[in-house]
One Martini backbone bead per residue (centre of mass of N, CA, C, O) as a GRO file, in nm:
protein
  305
    1MET     BB    1   2.506  -3.228   0.275
    2ASP     BB    2   2.649  -3.318   0.563
    3LYS     BB    3   2.713  -3.125   0.853
    4TYR     BB    4   2.829  -3.392   0.967
    5LEU     BB    5   3.063  -3.584   1.155
    6THR     BB    6   3.136  -3.930   1.193
    7PHE     BB    7   3.271  -4.106   1.477
    8LEU     BB    8   3.425  -4.421   1.513
    9TYR     BB    9   3.469  -4.627   1.812
   10VAL     BB   10   3.628  -4.894   1.986
   11ARG     BB   11   3.583  -5.048   2.258
   12ARG     BB   12   3.683  -5.220   2.518
   13GLY     BB   13   3.581  -5.534   2.567
   14ASN     BB   14   3.323  -5.541   2.393
   15ALA     BB   15   3.157  -5.254   2.441
   16GLY     BB   16   3.146  -5.142   2.163
   17VAL     BB   17   3.013  -4.872   1.969
   18LYS     BB   18   3.120  -4.539   1.924
   19SER     BB   19   2.968  -4.218   1.857
   20ILE     BB   20   3.056  -3.915   1.687
   21ARG     BB   21   2.934  -3.580   1.639
   22ILE     BB   22   3.061  -3.327   1.406
   23HIS     BB   23   3.086  -3.030   1.291
   24ARG     BB   24   3.225  -2.932   1.009
   25MET     BB   25   3.311  -2.640   1.086
   26LEU     BB   26   3.471  -2.725   1.336
   27VAL     BB   27   3.687  -2.882   1.193
   28VAL     BB   28   3.788  -2.666   1.000
   29PHE     BB   29   3.855  -2.456   1.214
   30SER     BB   30   4.053  -2.629   1.384
   31PHE     BB   31   4.258  -2.678   1.146
   32ALA     BB   32   4.315  -2.374   1.091
   33PHE     BB   33   4.410  -2.307   1.382
   34PHE     BB   34   4.651  -2.506   1.370
   35LEU     BB   35   4.797  -2.376   1.131
   36PHE     BB   36   4.823  -2.097   1.266
   37LEU     BB   37   4.994  -2.182   1.505
   38MET     BB   38   5.230  -2.301   1.335
   39ALA     BB   39   5.303  -2.037   1.192
   40VAL     BB   40   5.359  -1.873   1.441
   41PHE     BB   41   5.581  -2.047   1.546
   42VAL     BB   42   5.769  -2.039   1.312
   43PHE     BB   43   5.802  -1.733   1.294
   44SER     BB   44   5.895  -1.687   1.593
   45SER     BB   45   6.147  -1.865   1.562
   46ILE     BB   46   6.281  -1.700   1.341
   47LYS     BB   47   6.276  -1.426   1.494
   48TYR     BB   48   6.443  -1.518   1.738
   49ALA     BB   49   6.690  -1.607   1.580
   50GLY     BB   50   6.753  -1.327   1.464
   51VAL     BB   51   6.781  -1.171   1.729
   52GLN     BB   52   7.010  -1.338   1.837
   53ARG     BB   53   7.206  -1.288   1.607
   54LYS     BB   54   7.214  -0.983   1.638
   55ASN     BB   55   7.309  -0.986   1.932
   56PHE     BB   56   7.577  -1.127   1.869
   57GLU     BB   57   7.685  -0.924   1.666
   58MET     BB   58   7.678  -0.676   1.863
   59VAL     BB   59   7.879  -0.788   2.065
   60ASN     BB   60   8.112  -0.813   1.858
   61LEU     BB   61   8.111  -0.514   1.775
   62GLN     BB   62   8.175  -0.397   2.044
   63ARG     BB   63   8.447  -0.543   2.081
   64GLU     BB   64   8.574  -0.423   1.813
   65ASN     BB   65   8.537  -0.126   1.899
   66VAL     BB   66   8.722  -0.138   2.142
   67LYS     BB   67   8.981  -0.230   1.986
   68LEU     BB   68   8.978   0.007   1.779
   69HIS     BB   69   9.014   0.237   1.987
   70GLY     BB   70   9.285   0.132   2.101
   71LYS     BB   71   9.439   0.145   1.825
   72LEU     BB   72   9.387   0.446   1.772
   73ASP     BB   73   9.534   0.546   2.027
   74GLU     BB   74   9.805   0.425   1.950
   75PHE     BB   75   9.834   0.565   1.678
   76SER     BB   76   9.824   0.855   1.780
   77ALA     BB   77  10.077   0.827   1.962
   78ARG     BB   78  10.272   0.760   1.726
   79VAL     BB   79  10.234   1.009   1.563
   80ASN     BB   80  10.319   1.214   1.777
   81ASN     BB   81  10.608   1.092   1.807
   82LEU     BB   82  10.686   1.132   1.512
   83ASN     BB   83  10.652   1.440   1.511
   84LYS     BB   84  10.881   1.494   1.722
   85ARG     BB   85  11.108   1.368   1.548
   86MET     BB   86  11.080   1.559   1.311
   87ASP     BB   87  11.163   1.809   1.475
   88ASN     BB   88  11.445   1.708   1.536
   89ASN     BB   89  11.527   1.678   1.236
   90PHE     BB   90  11.518   1.977   1.173
   91GLU     BB   91  11.757   2.061   1.354
   92LEU     BB   92  11.964   1.866   1.218
   93GLN     BB   93  11.950   1.975   0.936
   94ASN     BB   94  12.047   2.260   0.993
   95ARG     BB   95  12.321   2.180   1.092
   96VAL     BB   96  12.411   2.036   0.822
   97ARG     BB   97  12.366   2.284   0.640
   98MET     BB   98  12.582   2.462   0.778
   99LEU     BB   99  12.823   2.274   0.729
  100ALA     BB  100  12.761   2.296   0.400
  101GLY     BB  101  12.675   2.612   0.351
  102MET     BB  102  12.373   2.637   0.410
  103ASP     BB  103  12.068   2.732   0.440
  104PRO     BB  104  11.829   2.734   0.652
  105LEU     BB  105  11.536   2.615   0.744
  106SER     BB  106  11.216   2.709   0.776
  107LYS     BB  107  10.926   2.675   0.938
  108ASP     BB  108  10.746   2.713   0.689
  109VAL     BB  109  10.878   2.496   0.506
  110TRP     BB  110  10.836   2.258   0.706
  111GLN     BB  111  10.516   2.255   0.675
  112VAL     BB  112  10.463   2.218   0.344
  113GLY     BB  113  10.175   2.256   0.343
  114VAL     BB  114   9.848   2.244   0.177
  115GLY     BB  115   9.766   2.013  -0.075
  116GLY     BB  116   9.678   1.825  -0.316
  117PRO     BB  117   9.749   1.524  -0.323
  118ALA     BB  118   9.751   1.242  -0.171
  119PRO     BB  119   9.925   1.046   0.009
  120TYR     BB  120  10.069   0.762   0.004
  121GLY     BB  121   9.849   0.529   0.184
  122VAL     BB  122   9.607   0.732   0.214
  123VAL     BB  123   9.280   0.742   0.328
  124VAL     BB  124   9.016   0.967   0.244
  125ASP     BB  125   8.795   0.767   0.170
  126GLY     BB  126   8.567   0.605   0.357
  127ASP     BB  127   8.562   0.403   0.631
  128VAL     BB  128   8.852   0.431   0.740
  129SER     BB  129   8.853   0.748   0.786
  130ASP     BB  130   8.636   0.744   1.015
  131TYR     BB  131   8.842   0.633   1.241
  132LEU     BB  132   8.996   0.890   1.213
  133SER     BB  133   9.116   1.147   1.333
  134SER     BB  134   9.173   1.462   1.240
  135SER     BB  135   9.456   1.508   1.365
  136SER     BB  136   9.587   1.248   1.263
  137LYS     BB  137   9.556   1.301   0.958
  138LYS     BB  138   9.719   1.562   0.955
  139ASN     BB  139   9.986   1.453   1.075
  140LEU     BB  140  10.030   1.232   0.855
  141ASP     BB  141  10.035   1.410   0.614
  142LYS     BB  142  10.279   1.588   0.704
  143LEU     BB  143  10.480   1.360   0.738
  144PHE     BB  144  10.497   1.289   0.440
  145ARG     BB  145  10.598   1.563   0.341
  146GLN     BB  146  10.848   1.586   0.526
  147SER     BB  147  10.993   1.326   0.425
  148ARG     BB  148  11.026   1.430   0.136
  149LEU     BB  149  11.186   1.686   0.209
  150GLU     BB  150  11.414   1.537   0.362
  151LEU     BB  151  11.523   1.373   0.129
  152GLU     BB  152  11.587   1.614  -0.062
  153ASN     BB  153  11.777   1.761   0.136
  154TYR     BB  154  11.993   1.530   0.164
  155LYS     BB  155  12.072   1.530  -0.131
  156ASP     BB  156  12.184   1.814  -0.144
  157ILE     BB  157  12.395   1.780   0.081
  158MET     BB  158  12.553   1.547  -0.058
  159ASP     BB  159  12.632   1.700  -0.314
  160ILE     BB  160  12.804   1.915  -0.166
  161LEU     BB  161  12.989   1.736   0.002
  162GLN     BB  162  13.111   1.586  -0.245
  163LYS     BB  163  13.237   1.831  -0.372
  164GLU     BB  164  13.397   1.924  -0.126
  165LYS     BB  165  13.561   1.670  -0.089
  166LYS     BB  166  13.716   1.686  -0.345
  167ILE     BB  167  13.851   1.949  -0.278
  168ARG     BB  168  13.982   1.867  -0.009
  169ASP     BB  169  14.140   1.615  -0.123
  170CYS     BB  170  14.297   1.834  -0.341
  171THR     BB  171  14.417   1.979  -0.086
  172PRO     BB  172  14.714   2.096   0.061
  173THR     BB  173  14.674   2.040   0.426
  174ILE     BB  174  14.942   1.882   0.501
  175ARG     BB  175  15.211   1.751   0.604
  176PRO     BB  176  15.483   1.574   0.446
  177LEU     BB  177  15.572   1.525   0.753
  178LYS     BB  178  15.697   1.391   1.042
  179GLY     BB  179  15.834   1.612   1.199
  180GLY     BB  180  16.055   1.825   1.224
  181PHE     BB  181  16.167   2.143   1.060
  182VAL     BB  182  16.184   2.470   0.963
  183SER     BB  183  16.470   2.595   0.783
  184SER     BB  184  16.303   2.716   0.527
  185GLY     BB  185  16.130   2.953   0.381
  186TYR     BB  186  15.918   3.150   0.211
  187GLY     BB  187  16.118   3.328  -0.015
  188PRO     BB  188  16.356   3.545   0.019
  189ARG     BB  189  16.709   3.445   0.000
  190MET     BB  190  17.012   3.312   0.075
  191ASP     BB  191  17.212   3.142  -0.116
  192PRO     BB  192  17.420   2.879  -0.008
  193PHE     BB  193  17.606   2.880  -0.268
  194SER     BB  194  17.611   3.199  -0.383
  195GLY     BB  195  17.515   3.435  -0.177
  196ARG     BB  196  17.242   3.521  -0.303
  197LEU     BB  197  16.961   3.656  -0.381
  198ALA     BB  198  16.662   3.449  -0.364
  199MET     BB  199  16.398   3.255  -0.466
  200HIS     BB  200  16.191   3.067  -0.239
  201LYS     BB  201  15.934   2.832  -0.356
  202GLY     BB  202  15.960   2.697  -0.063
  203VAL     BB  203  15.989   2.441   0.191
  204ASP     BB  204  16.206   2.345   0.454
  205PHE     BB  205  16.249   2.019   0.593
  206CYS     BB  206  16.410   1.910   0.872
  207ALA     BB  207  16.535   1.565   0.849
  208ARG     BB  208  16.585   1.256   0.868
  209ASN     BB  209  16.710   1.009   0.713
  210GLY     BB  210  16.422   0.828   0.587
  211THR     BB  211  16.188   0.992   0.611
  212PRO     BB  212  15.873   0.995   0.548
  213VAL     BB  213  15.687   1.088   0.249
  214THR     BB  214  15.381   1.264   0.207
  215THR     BB  215  15.105   1.328   0.064
  216THR     BB  216  14.874   1.625   0.073
  217ALA     BB  217  14.703   1.491  -0.169
  218ASP     BB  218  14.517   1.413  -0.406
  219GLY     BB  219  14.644   1.235  -0.707
  220VAL     BB  220  14.893   1.258  -0.979
  221VAL     BB  221  15.180   1.140  -1.104
  222THR     BB  222  15.417   1.332  -1.311
  223ILE     BB  223  15.688   1.292  -1.131
  224ALA     BB  224  15.962   1.032  -1.107
  225GLY     BB  225  16.285   1.161  -1.040
  226GLU     BB  226  16.535   1.301  -1.185
  227ASN     BB  227  16.601   1.687  -1.126
  228GLY     BB  228  16.883   1.799  -1.095
  229GLY     BB  229  16.897   2.000  -0.819
  230PHE     BB  230  16.654   1.826  -0.677
  231GLY     BB  231  16.689   1.549  -0.755
  232LEU     BB  232  16.473   1.353  -0.614
  233VAL     BB  233  16.145   1.365  -0.764
  234VAL     BB  234  15.801   1.465  -0.680
  235GLU     BB  235  15.506   1.512  -0.877
  236VAL     BB  236  15.172   1.652  -0.824
  237ASN     BB  237  14.845   1.629  -0.949
  238HIS     BB  238  14.520   1.770  -0.816
  239ARG     BB  239  14.313   1.892  -1.068
  240ILE     BB  240  14.228   2.191  -0.909
  241GLY     BB  241  14.533   2.356  -0.960
  242PHE     BB  242  14.716   2.172  -0.799
  243GLU     BB  243  15.071   2.152  -0.705
  244THR     BB  244  15.337   1.928  -0.605
  245LYS     BB  245  15.674   1.924  -0.442
  246TYR     BB  246  15.937   1.666  -0.386
  247ALA     BB  247  16.265   1.706  -0.272
  248HIS     BB  248  16.576   1.538  -0.206
  249MET     BB  249  16.541   1.248  -0.213
  250SER     BB  250  16.652   0.905  -0.152
  251ARG     BB  251  16.355   0.783  -0.225
  252ILE     BB  252  16.125   0.631  -0.455
  253LEU     BB  253  15.763   0.495  -0.423
  254VAL     BB  254  15.672   0.596  -0.707
  255LYS     BB  255  15.485   0.641  -1.017
  256ARG     BB  256  15.417   0.746  -1.316
  257GLY     BB  257  15.056   0.780  -1.305
  258GLN     BB  258  14.990   0.753  -1.019
  259ARG     BB  259  14.750   0.705  -0.776
  260ILE     BB  260  14.696   0.914  -0.489
  261LYS     BB  261  14.674   0.966  -0.141
  262ARG     BB  262  14.634   1.113   0.136
  263GLY     BB  263  14.925   1.008   0.326
  264GLU     BB  264  15.098   0.876   0.113
  265VAL     BB  265  15.378   0.715   0.056
  266ILE     BB  266  15.653   0.841  -0.182
  267GLY     BB  267  15.916   0.867   0.023
  268LEU     BB  268  16.248   0.974   0.119
  269VAL     BB  269  16.452   1.136   0.292
  270GLY     BB  270  16.732   1.363   0.179
  271SER     BB  271  17.044   1.473  -0.029
  272THR     BB  272  16.981   1.539  -0.323
  273GLY     BB  273  17.152   1.727  -0.507
  274ARG     BB  274  17.113   2.067  -0.417
  275SER     BB  275  17.261   2.001  -0.105
  276THR     BB  276  17.354   2.044   0.256
  277GLY     BB  277  17.118   1.831   0.363
  278SER     BB  278  16.887   1.676   0.534
  279HIS     BB  279  16.587   1.721   0.337
  280LEU     BB  280  16.273   1.886   0.243
  281HIS     BB  281  16.140   2.001  -0.056
  282TYR     BB  282  15.836   2.215  -0.058
  283GLU     BB  283  15.571   2.263  -0.299
  284VAL     BB  284  15.317   2.512  -0.413
  285VAL     BB  285  15.085   2.513  -0.694
  286PHE     BB  286  14.859   2.762  -0.831
  287ARG     BB  287  14.789   2.809  -1.135
  288GLY     BB  288  15.118   2.856  -1.191
  289VAL     BB  289  15.154   2.966  -0.889
  290SER     BB  290  15.343   3.016  -0.632
  291ARG     BB  291  15.309   2.908  -0.285
  292ASN     BB  292  15.268   2.908   0.047
  293PRO     BB  293  15.245   2.614   0.216
  294LEU     BB  294  15.164   2.718   0.509
  295HIS     BB  295  14.880   2.832   0.424
  296TYR     BB  296  14.754   2.521   0.392
  297ILE     BB  297  14.826   2.419   0.674
  298ILE     BB  298  14.666   2.226   0.901
  299PRO     BB  299  14.640   2.176   1.210
  300GLU     BB  300  14.617   1.878   1.380
  301ASP     BB  301  14.399   1.983   1.594
  302LEU     BB  302  14.195   2.079   1.332
  303TYR     BB  303  14.217   1.828   1.169
  304PHE     BB  304  13.976   1.657   0.941
  305GLU     BB  305  13.795   1.417   0.743
   0.00000   0.00000   0.00000
């Protein structure tokens, strides 16, 4: 085989044909070198594009990292602020517990310990937890436990307050009328009709005829009508052992079996039955034994619902 390659080319203007002989190996080497250069160019272009893409991604990651650090700082500040509010709630809870007659929570109990399963909504493992500072995670975990303890604590307080409210609502603690004055107290006295010593089981409030009479606690009307020497009488059962009686009224405004609330008008002051003048006879009975009504009446400046 000829080791050379002959190339013919025609010159312009009929100047004849020119021939060039080139060694075959030189042609092969030149073509291989050209392919090598093309491969290097393509590889370098791809490498350069990859480097540029990584640089672009790195810049974006740095920007996101700056934003993330800012958000984490804001998050830590909010957690610390919430932690301070929970400390204030601790003081408030103890004040409410004392009002409810409960023992205050101790600082040790309020820390609610550490351990057990993670609180709901908190990522303990994985990439997300790596972004949170150790102190923030501890504070957040404690806040979840404290909020759960706070909820249970308020439920206990509400249960006690509701029970006590029922007792308070059914205890005769207010005056049965506004105005007037006590004309005859509880205890032994001279009977105005017989002139003999007799036990007066209630308190007489002297007031103008027609003055509204109000029930002194929540309850159910058991008697509403004429009752011998007591004249027009209303008796109320307050369900927790208390019963009250309102006698000598001129008019009754409730019916037997009716449920009534403290302060509700049940009748008007009068002088019916065995009476010497316009007044209200008021009795308090606790578990079948008559009591001095004045011992249960809370002064208006101290009473509150």
